[in-house]
N, C-alpha and C positions, 0 to 999 in steps of 0.2 A: 303422541306424547312420549316422553322419556323420563323415567324416574330412577333414582338411586335407592336401592333397598339393601339393607345390611344389618350387621350385628349391632350397630349404633342406633338403629331406629326400629328394632324388633321386626326387621324384614318388611316394613310397611311399603306397599306399592304406590302410595300416593302422598306420603309425608314430604319427600324431597324431590319435587318436580324440577326438572332441568328446563332451561330456556334455550331456544335455538338462536345462536348468535351469528350464523352465516348461512346463506342459502345452500351451500354445498353439503349441509348435514352436520355441521359442528354444533354441539350442544354443550351447555356449561352450567355449573352450579358450584358454589362454595359452601362447605358444611364445616362448622366448628367441631373438632374432634379432640378427645382427650389423648394424651400420649399413649402409644401402644399399637398393637396390630388390630386392624378392623377388617372383617370380611364384607364383601359387597358384590352385587351384580346390578346390571342395568335392566329395567323393566320397560319394554316398549308396548305402547297402547294398552297398558294395564294387565297384559297377559303373557307376553313373550319375554322370557328370561334370557338375557344375553351376557355371555362371558366378557368381562371388560378387557379389551385388547392391550391396554398399556398399564396393567396393574403391576405393583412391585413384585408380587409373587402369586402363586395359585395353590389352592388346596381342593381336594375332591369334596363335592357338596353332598354326596350320598345318594344323588339322584341321577348319576351318569354324566354330570357336568362338573365344571370347576368354578369355585368362588374366587374372585379376585381378592387380593390382600393389599391393603394400603398400610404403610408403617408411618406413624406420626412420632417423630422424635420429641424429646423434652424441649420445650421452647417453640415448637412448631405446632400451632393450635388449629390448623385447618388443612383440608385437602380439597383440591379442585378437580 
């Protein structure tokens, strides 16, 4: 399983579960977000936190890794 945990869902590891859309490992989810910057990471199998490779930016998470940052502009209400 793969989930998106972030500042928009109190870092829940099971609130936003992704679905596999291709056998080569492509996973997808669409989450409505308010405008602004949101921190996030991927959580694999409920326990492995993975740095998102295609984030808009990165910030240290305080645990030796980086959180991804997604920026939602005014008028753009979701991120995939």
